[in-house]
Every structure is written in structure tokens, then in C-alpha cells.
C-alpha positions as CSV (number, residue, x, y, z in Angstrom):
1,X,-38.0,-11.5,-13.7
2,X,-38.5,-15.0,-14.9
3,X,-37.1,-16.9,-17.8
4,X,-39.9,-15.7,-20.3
5,X,-39.7,-12.1,-19.2
6,X,-35.9,-12.2,-19.8
7,X,-36.4,-13.7,-23.3
8,X,-38.9,-11.1,-24.1
9,X,-36.4,-8.5,-22.7
10,X,-33.5,-9.8,-24.7
11,X,-35.5,-10.0,-28.0
12,X,-36.8,-6.4,-27.5
13,X,-33.2,-4.9,-26.7
14,X,-31.5,-6.8,-29.4
15,X,-33.9,-6.7,-32.2
16,X,-34.2,-10.4,-32.1
17,X,-37.2,-12.8,-32.6
18,X,-38.4,-14.6,-29.3
19,X,-37.1,-17.8,-30.6
20,X,-33.4,-16.3,-31.3
21,X,-33.4,-14.6,-27.9
22,X,-34.3,-18.0,-26.4
23,X,-31.5,-19.7,-28.3
24,X,-29.1,-17.0,-27.3
25,X,-30.0,-17.3,-23.6
26,X,-29.8,-21.2,-23.9
27,X,-26.3,-21.0,-25.5
28,X,-25.1,-18.4,-22.8
29,X,-26.4,-20.9,-20.1
30,X,-24.6,-23.7,-21.7
31,X,-21.3,-22.0,-21.9
32,X,-21.4,-20.9,-18.4
33,X,-22.2,-24.4,-17.1
34,X,-19.6,-25.8,-19.4
35,X,-16.9,-23.4,-18.2
36,X,-17.7,-24.0,-14.4
37,X,-17.7,-27.8,-15.0
38,X,-14.1,-27.5,-16.3
39,X,-13.3,-25.4,-13.2
40,X,-12.8,-22.1,-15.2
41,X,-14.3,-19.1,-14.0
42,X,-16.8,-17.0,-16.0
43,X,-15.7,-13.2,-16.0
44,X,-18.0,-10.6,-17.3
45,X,-15.8,-7.3,-16.8
46,X,-17.9,-4.8,-14.8
47,X,-20.8,-7.2,-14.5
48,X,-20.0,-10.3,-12.5
49,X,-17.5,-13.2,-11.8
50,X,-19.1,-16.7,-11.4
51,X,-16.8,-19.3,-10.1
52,X,-16.8,-22.8,-8.5
53,X,-15.8,-22.8,-4.7
54,X,-15.1,-25.7,-2.6
55,X,-17.1,-25.7,0.7
56,X,-15.2,-27.6,3.2
57,X,-16.8,-30.4,5.4
58,X,-18.5,-29.2,8.4
59,X,-20.7,-30.1,11.3
60,X,-24.2,-28.8,11.5
61,X,-27.3,-29.9,13.4
62,X,-30.6,-31.1,12.3
63,X,-33.2,-28.1,12.9
64,X,-35.9,-30.3,13.8
65,X,-34.3,-32.3,16.6
66,X,-31.0,-30.4,17.2
67,X,-29.0,-33.5,16.6
68,X,-25.7,-33.1,15.4
69,X,-25.0,-34.0,11.6
70,X,-21.9,-34.2,9.4
71,X,-22.1,-32.1,6.2
72,X,-20.1,-33.3,3.4
73,X,-17.6,-31.2,1.4
74,X,-19.2,-29.7,-1.7
75,X,-18.7,-27.8,-4.8
76,X,-20.9,-24.7,-4.8
77,X,-21.3,-21.8,-7.3
78,X,-20.0,-18.5,-6.3
79,X,-21.2,-15.1,-7.7
80,X,-19.4,-11.8,-7.1
81,X,-20.9,-8.7,-8.7
82,X,-18.9,-6.3,-10.9
83,X,-18.3,-2.7,-10.2
84,X,-20.8,-1.3,-12.8
85,X,-23.5,-3.8,-11.4
86,X,-23.1,-2.8,-8.0
87,X,-23.2,0.9,-9.0
88,X,-26.4,0.5,-10.8
89,X,-28.1,-1.2,-7.9
90,X,-27.0,1.4,-5.4
91,X,-28.2,4.3,-7.9
92,X,-31.6,2.4,-8.0
93,X,-31.7,1.9,-4.2
94,X,-30.9,5.6,-3.7
95,X,-33.8,6.6,-6.0
96,X,-36.4,4.6,-4.1
97,X,-35.4,5.6,-0.9
């Protein structure tokens, strides 16, 4: 599902215009980004938890040359699916198998 399809889905499910659904999606994205920038997790009970994780510096290899390189420490976004989301995916997987 891409952004346009998601906006269409939100508009249909919530009875909103596409413009209102796009505004709601934009507000959601800004809220998540703002929270993560402050270091606060976003917890949507039974759906997901989005956090900022610290990735330690490490040594890697250039895939082209095999040469060792140093990879800097970095902040990365972590996503953990909630119980209801996991169950929904399991149910769908069982139906198509």
C-alpha cells in the first residue's frame, strides 16, 4: 500500500474527504517524528511501539573490495509489532497457506 492508497483507505473507513484524510495522515506522521526526535517512544497499544535505538559503532567490510571500514554509531528507528497486529498477520498467513 502506498501513501495515496492509504489516504483513500482512511477517507473511506473514517468517512472523511481525501483532503481531510491526507491532513490526518500528515499530522500523525509529524506527531511520530516529533516524539522520536525528543527521544520519546510512540506506543499504540496492541498495534506497535516505535522507538529510537542507539546502534553502536562497529567494523564492517566494503562489499566491493572486502576492505575493512569503520561504521559510526547511529540512532535508528525501531519498530515492534503489538500483539493484535501480530495475531492479524498470523491469521492472514494461515488463510493463504
